[in-house]
TIRO-2110 file (N, C-alpha, C; in Angstrom, 1 decimal):
// TIRO-2110
95.2, 103.6, 121.9, N, 1, A
95.8, 102.6, 122.8, CA, 1, A
97.2, 102.6, 122.9, C, 1, A
97.9, 102.9, 121.8, N, 2, A
99.2, 102.8, 121.7, CA, 2, A
100.0, 104.1, 122.6, C, 2, A
99.2, 105.3, 122.4, N, 3, A
99.7, 106.6, 123.2, CA, 3, A
99.6, 106.2, 124.6, C, 3, A
98.8, 105.4, 125.2, N, 4, A
98.8, 104.8, 126.8, CA, 4, A
99.8, 104.4, 127.2, C, 4, A
100.6, 103.4, 126.2, N, 5, A
101.7, 102.7, 126.5, CA, 5, A
102.8, 103.6, 126.1, C, 5, A
103.0, 104.3, 125.2, N, 6, A
104.1, 105.0, 124.7, CA, 6, A
103.6, 106.5, 124.2, C, 6, A
103.4, 107.2, 125.4, N, 7, A
103.1, 108.6, 125.2, CA, 7, A
103.8, 109.8, 124.6, C, 7, A
105.1, 109.5, 124.2, N, 8, A
106.2, 110.3, 123.7, CA, 8, A
106.6, 109.6, 122.2, C, 8, A
105.8, 109.2, 121.5, N, 9, A
106.0, 108.3, 120.2, CA, 9, A
106.4, 109.4, 119.2, C, 9, A
107.6, 109.3, 118.6, N, 10, A
108.1, 110.2, 117.4, CA, 10, A
107.0, 110.1, 116.3, C, 10, A
107.0, 111.1, 115.7, N, 11, A
106.0, 111.0, 114.5, CA, 11, A
106.2, 110.2, 113.3, C, 11, A
107.5, 110.0, 113.2, N, 12, A
107.9, 109.0, 112.2, CA, 12, A
107.5, 107.6, 112.7, C, 12, A
107.3, 107.3, 113.7, N, 13, A
106.4, 105.9, 114.1, CA, 13, A
105.1, 106.0, 113.4, C, 13, A
104.2, 106.8, 113.5, N, 14, A
103.0, 107.0, 113.1, CA, 14, A
103.0, 106.7, 111.6, C, 14, A
104.1, 107.5, 110.8, N, 15, A
104.1, 107.4, 109.6, CA, 15, A
104.7, 105.9, 108.9, C, 15, A
105.5, 105.4, 109.9, N, 16, A
105.8, 103.8, 109.6, CA, 16, A
104.4, 103.1, 109.7, C, 16, A
103.7, 103.2, 110.9, N, 17, A
102.7, 102.2, 111.2, CA, 17, A
101.5, 102.6, 110.1, C, 17, A
101.3, 103.7, 109.3, N, 18, A
100.3, 103.8, 108.5, CA, 18, A
100.9, 103.4, 107.1, C, 18, A
102.5, 103.3, 106.7, N, 19, A
102.7, 102.9, 105.4, CA, 19, A
103.0, 101.4, 105.7, C, 19, A
103.3, 100.9, 106.7, N, 20, A
103.6, 99.4, 106.6, CA, 20, A
102.1, 98.5, 107.0, C, 20, A
101.2, 99.2, 107.6, N, 21, A
99.8, 98.5, 107.7, CA, 21, A
99.1, 98.5, 106.4, C, 21, A
99.3, 99.5, 105.5, N, 22, A
98.8, 99.6, 104.3, CA, 22, A
99.2, 98.7, 103.4, C, 22, A
100.4, 98.5, 103.3, N, 23, A
101.5, 97.6, 102.4, CA, 23, A
101.2, 96.0, 103.0, C, 23, A
100.6, 95.8, 104.3, N, 24, A
100.5, 94.5, 104.9, CA, 24, A
99.2, 93.9, 104.2, C, 24, A
98.3, 94.7, 103.8, N, 25, A
97.1, 94.4, 103.2, CA, 25, A
97.4, 93.4, 101.7, C, 25, A
98.5, 93.5, 101.2, N, 26, A
98.9, 92.9, 100.2, CA, 26, A
99.4, 91.2, 100.5, C, 26, A
99.2, 91.0, 101.9, N, 27, A
99.9, 89.7, 102.3, CA, 27, A
98.7, 88.6, 102.1, C, 27, A
97.5, 88.7, 102.2, N, 28, A
96.6, 87.7, 102.0, CA, 28, A
95.6, 88.2, 101.1, C, 28, A
94.8, 87.1, 100.6, N, 29, A
93.6, 87.5, 99.5, CA, 29, A
92.6, 88.7, 100.1, C, 29, A
92.1, 88.3, 101.5, N, 30, A
91.4, 89.2, 102.0, CA, 30, A
91.8, 90.7, 102.2, C, 30, A
92.8, 91.1, 101.6, N, 31, A
93.4, 92.4, 101.5, CA, 31, A
92.8, 93.2, 100.6, C, 31, A
92.0, 92.5, 99.5, N, 32, A
91.2, 93.2, 98.4, CA, 32, A
89.9, 92.5, 98.4, C, 32, A
88.9, 93.2, 98.2, N, 33, A
87.4, 92.7, 98.1, CA, 33, A
87.5, 92.2, 96.6, C, 33, A
88.0, 92.7, 95.5, N, 34, A
88.2, 92.4, 94.2, CA, 34, A
88.9, 90.8, 94.2, C, 34, A
89.6, 90.7, 94.9, N, 35, A
90.3, 89.6, 95.1, CA, 35, A
89.4, 88.4, 95.5, C, 35, A
88.5, 88.7, 96.5, N, 36, A
87.5, 88.0, 97.0, CA, 36, A
86.8, 87.2, 96.0, C, 36, A
86.2, 88.2, 94.9, N, 37, A
85.3, 87.9, 94.1, CA, 37, A
86.0, 86.7, 93.2, C, 37, A
87.2, 87.0, 92.9, N, 38, A
88.0, 86.2, 92.0, CA, 38, A
88.1, 84.7, 92.7, C, 38, A
88.4, 84.9, 93.8, N, 39, A
88.5, 83.5, 94.5, CA, 39, A
87.2, 82.8, 94.9, C, 39, A
86.3, 83.1, 94.7, N, 40, A
84.9, 82.6, 94.8, CA, 40, A
84.5, 81.9, 93.6, C, 40, A
85.1, 82.2, 92.4, N, 41, A
85.1, 81.5, 91.3, CA, 41, A
86.2, 80.2, 91.1, C, 41, A
87.3, 80.3, 91.7, N, 42, A
88.3, 79.5, 91.5, CA, 42, A
89.3, 79.4, 92.7, C, 42, A
89.2, 78.3, 93.3, N, 43, A
90.0, 78.2, 94.4, CA, 43, A
91.5, 78.1, 94.3, C, 43, A
91.9, 77.9, 93.3, N, 44, A
93.3, 78.1, 92.9, CA, 44, A
93.9, 79.2, 92.9, C, 44, A
93.0, 80.3, 92.5, N, 45, A
93.3, 81.8, 92.6, CA, 45, A
94.0, 82.1, 93.9, C, 45, A
93.4, 81.3, 95.1, N, 46, A
93.9, 81.9, 96.4, CA, 46, A
95.2, 81.5, 96.4, C, 46, A
95.8, 80.3, 95.9, N, 47, A
97.2, 79.9, 96.0, CA, 47, A
98.1, 80.9, 94.9, C, 47, A
97.5, 81.2, 94.0, N, 48, A
98.3, 81.9, 93.0, CA, 48, A
98.4, 83.3, 93.8, C, 48, A
97.4, 83.8, 94.3, N, 49, A
97.6, 85.1, 95.0, CA, 49, A
98.4, 85.2, 96.1, C, 49, A
98.4, 84.2, 96.9, N, 50, A
99.2, 84.1, 98.1, CA, 50, A
100.6, 84.0, 97.7, C, 50, A
100.9, 83.2, 96.7, N, 51, A
102.3, 83.0, 96.4, CA, 51, A
103.0, 84.3, 96.0, C, 51, A
102.1, 85.2, 95.0, N, 52, A
102.5, 86.3, 94.7, CA, 52, A
102.4, 87.4, 95.6, C, 52, A
101.4, 87.5, 96.4, N, 53, A
101.2, 88.4, 97.4, CA, 53, A
102.0, 88.5, 98.5, C, 53, A
102.5, 87.5, 98.9, N, 54, A
103.5, 87.1, 99.9, CA, 54, A
105.1, 87.9, 99.6, C, 54, A
105.3, 87.4, 98.6, N, 55, A
106.6, 87.9, 98.0, CA, 55, A
106.7, 89.5, 97.7, C, 55, A
105.4, 90.2, 97.1, N, 56, A
105.3, 91.4, 97.0, CA, 56, A
105.3, 92.1, 98.3, C, 56, A
104.7, 91.5, 99.4, N, 57, A
104.3, 92.3, 100.4, CA, 57, A
105.8, 92.2, 101.2, C, 57, A
106.5, 91.2, 101.1, N, 58, A
107.7, 91.1, 101.9, CA, 58, A
108.7, 92.3, 101.4, C, 58, A
108.8, 92.3, 99.8, N, 59, A
109.7, 93.2, 99.2, CA, 59, A
109.2, 94.6, 99.5, C, 59, A
108.0, 94.9, 99.6, N, 60, A
107.6, 96.2, 99.6, CA, 60, A
107.6, 96.7, 100.9, C, 60, A
107.3, 95.9, 102.2, N, 61, A
107.5, 96.4, 103.4, CA, 61, A
109.1, 96.4, 103.6, C, 61, A
109.9, 95.7, 103.4, N, 62, A
111.5, 95.8, 103.2, CA, 62, A
111.8, 97.2, 102.7, C, 62, A
111.3, 97.5, 101.3, N, 63, A
111.7, 98.7, 101.0, CA, 63, A
111.0, 99.9, 101.6, C, 63, A
109.9, 99.7, 102.3, N, 64, A
109.2, 100.9, 103.1, CA, 64, A
110.0, 100.8, 104.4, C, 64, A
110.6, 99.9, 105.0, N, 65, A
111.2, 100.0, 106.2, CA, 65, A
112.5, 100.3, 106.1, C, 65, A
113.3, 100.2, 104.6, N, 66, A
114.5, 100.9, 104.5, CA, 66, A
114.4, 102.3, 104.2, C, 66, A
113.4, 102.9, 103.7, N, 67, A
113.2, 104.2, 103.3, CA, 67, A
112.9, 105.0, 104.6, C, 67, A
112.0, 104.4, 105.4, N, 68, A
111.9, 104.9, 106.8, CA, 68, A
113.0, 105.0, 107.8, C, 68, A
114.0, 104.3, 107.4, N, 69, A
115.3, 104.1, 108.2, CA, 69, A
115.9, 105.1, 107.6, C, 69, A
116.4, 105.3, 106.4, N, 70, A
117.0, 106.2, 105.6, CA, 70, A
116.6, 107.7, 105.9, C, 70, A
115.4, 107.8, 105.9, N, 71, A
114.5, 109.2, 106.2, CA, 71, A
114.8, 109.4, 107.7, C, 71, A
115.3, 108.6, 108.3, N, 72, A
115.3, 108.6, 110.0, CA, 72, A
114.0, 109.0, 110.4, C, 72, A
113.0, 108.3, 110.2, N, 73, A
111.6, 108.7, 110.4, CA, 73, A
111.2, 107.5, 111.7, C, 73, A
111.9, 106.4, 111.5, N, 74, A
111.6, 105.4, 112.7, CA, 74, A
112.8, 105.1, 113.3, C, 74, A
112.8, 105.2, 114.7, N, 75, A
113.8, 104.8, 115.5, CA, 75, A
114.0, 103.1, 115.4, C, 75, A
115.2, 102.7, 115.6, N, 76, A
115.5, 101.5, 115.7, CA, 76, A
115.4, 100.7, 117.1, C, 76, A
END
């Protein structure tokens, strides 16, 4: 679908989409099925996971974005 709108996408954009969409799985509890099992046993686990998961996601996505920018893979 993206190619129909932006047919001449640089290859770095695809790398960036792959990296950042993978890291975005840390953002909420449903990013991992193992986390769902734990959350079923204790509701408080969701809030603990979200608190840590959001911070880790932001840090890892910023790091990945910086890496993609330094490697000149993603245009600004």
